[in-house]
C-alpha positions as CSV (number, residue, x, y, z in Angstrom):
1,K,29.4,-28.3,-27.4
2,Q,26.9,-28.5,-24.5
3,L,23.2,-29.2,-24.0
4,N,21.0,-26.6,-22.0
5,F,18.1,-27.6,-20.1
6,K,15.5,-25.7,-18.8
7,F,11.9,-26.9,-17.1
8,Y,9.1,-25.0,-16.8
9,A,5.8,-24.8,-14.9
10,D,2.9,-22.6,-15.9
11,Q,5.2,-21.2,-18.5
12,Q,8.1,-20.2,-16.4
13,V,11.5,-21.4,-16.1
14,Q,11.8,-22.7,-12.4
15,Y,15.2,-24.5,-13.0
16,E,18.0,-24.8,-15.4
17,F,21.3,-26.2,-15.9
18,Q,23.6,-27.0,-18.7
19,E,25.6,-30.1,-19.5
20,R,28.7,-30.1,-21.5
21,V,28.6,-33.0,-24.3
22,V,31.9,-34.6,-25.9
23,L,30.6,-36.5,-28.5
24,R,32.4,-39.2,-29.3
25,L,32.6,-38.7,-32.8
26,E,35.3,-36.1,-32.4
27,K,37.1,-37.8,-30.5
28,L,37.2,-40.6,-33.3
29,R,37.9,-37.9,-35.9
30,R,41.1,-36.9,-34.4
31,N,44.1,-36.7,-36.3
32,K,45.4,-39.8,-34.0
33,K,49.3,-39.6,-35.9
34,D,49.7,-43.1,-35.2
35,E,51.3,-46.5,-36.8
36,I,47.6,-47.1,-37.7
37,Q,47.0,-43.8,-39.5
38,A,50.7,-44.0,-41.0
39,I,49.7,-47.5,-42.5
40,C,46.8,-46.1,-44.1
41,A,48.2,-43.1,-45.2
42,V,50.8,-45.6,-47.8
43,H,47.8,-47.5,-48.3
44,E,45.3,-44.9,-49.5
45,S,48.3,-42.9,-51.1
46,G,48.7,-46.2,-53.3
47,H,45.1,-45.7,-54.2
48,A,44.8,-42.3,-55.4
49,I,48.0,-42.1,-57.3
50,V,47.3,-45.3,-59.4
51,S,44.0,-44.1,-59.9
52,A,45.1,-40.7,-60.8
53,I,47.9,-42.0,-63.7
54,L,45.8,-44.8,-64.7
55,L,42.4,-44.2,-64.7
56,K,43.1,-40.0,-65.0
57,C,40.6,-39.4,-62.1
58,I,41.8,-37.8,-59.3
59,P,40.1,-38.5,-56.2
60,E,37.4,-36.2,-54.8
61,S,39.4,-36.6,-51.3
62,V,41.6,-39.9,-49.5
63,F,41.0,-40.6,-45.5
64,S,43.9,-42.1,-43.6
65,A,41.6,-41.4,-40.3
66,T,38.0,-42.4,-40.2
67,T,35.4,-42.5,-37.5
68,N,34.8,-46.4,-39.2
69,S,36.2,-48.9,-37.4
70,D,35.6,-51.6,-39.9
71,N,37.3,-49.2,-42.8
72,R,40.5,-46.7,-41.4
73,G,40.6,-44.9,-44.7
74,F,39.5,-44.6,-47.8
75,V,39.5,-42.8,-51.4
76,F,36.5,-41.1,-52.7
77,T,36.5,-40.5,-56.4
78,K,33.6,-39.9,-58.7
79,M,34.0,-41.9,-62.3
80,R,33.6,-39.7,-64.4
81,W,31.0,-43.2,-66.2
82,D,29.2,-45.6,-64.6
83,Y,30.5,-48.7,-67.0
84,I,34.0,-50.8,-67.4
85,S,34.8,-51.3,-70.9
86,K,37.2,-54.1,-71.8
87,G,40.3,-52.5,-72.6
88,E,40.4,-50.7,-69.6
89,L,39.8,-53.9,-67.6
90,R,43.7,-54.1,-66.2
91,N,43.8,-50.4,-65.0
92,Q,40.3,-51.3,-62.6
93,V,42.5,-53.8,-61.5
94,A,45.7,-52.1,-60.9
95,A,43.2,-48.8,-58.9
96,L,42.1,-51.7,-56.5
97,Y,45.3,-53.3,-56.1
98,G,46.9,-49.5,-55.7
99,G,47.1,-50.1,-51.4
100,Y,48.6,-53.5,-51.9
101,A,51.1,-52.4,-54.5
102,A,52.1,-49.2,-52.5
103,E,52.1,-51.5,-48.6
104,K,54.9,-54.1,-50.5
105,I,57.1,-51.4,-52.5
106,I,57.1,-49.4,-48.9
107,F,57.1,-51.8,-46.0
108,G,58.1,-55.0,-48.0
109,E,56.9,-58.5,-48.8
110,E,57.1,-59.5,-44.8
111,N,55.4,-56.3,-43.6
112,L,52.1,-56.4,-45.9
113,T,48.8,-56.2,-43.6
114,N,45.6,-57.3,-44.0
115,G,44.7,-54.3,-45.3
116,S,43.8,-55.0,-48.5
117,E,41.3,-58.0,-47.9
118,S,38.2,-56.2,-49.6
119,D,40.1,-54.4,-52.7
120,I,41.6,-57.8,-53.4
121,Q,37.9,-59.3,-53.3
122,K,36.7,-56.7,-55.3
123,A,39.5,-56.8,-57.6
124,T,38.9,-61.0,-58.1
125,N,35.2,-60.4,-58.6
126,L,35.1,-57.6,-61.0
127,V,37.3,-59.8,-63.3
128,C,35.4,-62.4,-62.7
129,D,32.5,-61.1,-63.6
130,M,33.3,-59.5,-66.0
131,L,34.8,-62.5,-67.6
132,K,31.8,-64.8,-66.8
133,N,28.9,-62.7,-67.0
134,C,29.7,-60.3,-69.4
135,G,31.6,-61.5,-72.2
136,F,35.1,-59.9,-72.0
137,D,37.1,-63.4,-73.1
138,M,36.3,-65.6,-75.6
139,F,33.2,-65.2,-76.6
140,P,29.6,-63.3,-75.0
141,A,28.1,-65.8,-72.7
142,A,27.2,-66.1,-69.0
143,F,29.5,-68.9,-67.1
144,Q,28.1,-70.6,-63.7
145,N,29.2,-74.0,-61.7
146,A,27.2,-77.3,-63.0
147,H,24.1,-77.1,-61.0
148,P,20.6,-78.3,-62.1
149,D,19.4,-74.8,-61.1
150,T,22.2,-73.2,-63.4
151,N,21.4,-75.4,-66.6
152,L,20.9,-72.0,-68.5
153,F,24.8,-71.2,-68.4
154,L,28.2,-72.3,-69.8
155,T,30.3,-74.1,-67.7
156,D,33.8,-73.3,-67.6
157,D,34.9,-77.4,-66.2
158,D,38.2,-77.2,-67.2
159,G,39.1,-73.5,-65.6
160,I,40.3,-71.8,-68.8
161,L,38.3,-68.4,-67.2
162,N,39.7,-68.9,-63.5
163,K,43.0,-69.3,-65.6
164,K,42.8,-66.4,-67.7
165,A,40.8,-64.2,-64.5
166,Q,44.4,-65.3,-62.3
167,E,46.5,-63.3,-65.4
168,I,44.7,-60.6,-65.9
169,L,44.7,-60.0,-61.4
170,I,48.1,-60.6,-61.4
171,S,48.5,-58.2,-64.8
172,G,46.8,-55.5,-63.3
173,L,48.8,-55.9,-59.8
174,R,51.9,-55.9,-61.6
175,L,50.8,-52.7,-63.8
176,A,50.1,-51.0,-59.7
177,L,53.7,-51.4,-58.8
178,Q,55.2,-50.5,-62.2
179,T,53.0,-47.4,-61.8
180,L,54.0,-46.5,-58.5
181,K,58.2,-47.4,-58.7
182,T,57.8,-44.8,-61.2
183,Q,56.0,-42.6,-58.8
184,K,57.7,-43.2,-56.0
185,R,58.5,-40.0,-54.4
186,L,54.8,-39.1,-54.9
187,L,53.6,-42.0,-52.8
188,L,56.5,-41.2,-50.2
189,K,55.2,-37.5,-50.3
190,M,51.9,-38.0,-50.1
191,S,52.1,-40.7,-47.5
192,E,54.1,-38.7,-45.2
193,Y,51.2,-35.8,-45.4
194,L,48.6,-37.9,-44.9
195,A,51.0,-40.0,-41.6
196,N,50.2,-36.6,-40.2
197,N,47.0,-35.2,-41.4
198,R,43.8,-37.5,-41.5
199,S,42.7,-36.1,-44.9
């Protein structure tokens, strides 16, 4: 909380003083209890609940206020394994859409925020990677856009894999919405807690 200064000459203290230190992180870590924290509380509660129910993985921590200006909240979950099976892809997508689904249920379509941008991108990237690189669809093959540098890959010129990716994303979002509607009481309670407490 304070810095102590001592000035020496010939190993004797000549002068000393203390200066109070105001740490910026301390201020940023404070519980804000504002509109942003309330929105974040709903969003992160959605991720946490969907992860716990569909992935059978209870988060280590959930934050509705952080020191990071790019990331207002987050859910930290230690996954029990570092692979994704074809059968659980939909649940993984649902967990990524958990925050979006929670906002939609609590605030309504018209009041959705841009807080889901990275979640949507992660879900889309995950599904496309699983379909186009990991062989999760018709047959195991790697797909790229047609270009001389990618002539060792197949192409999805007719967009079949893109349509399949959309179907999986839509299905994952529906599952997230369905899960949170079933668990609406828990969503409200957890959101209320995180609106008043940063973690």
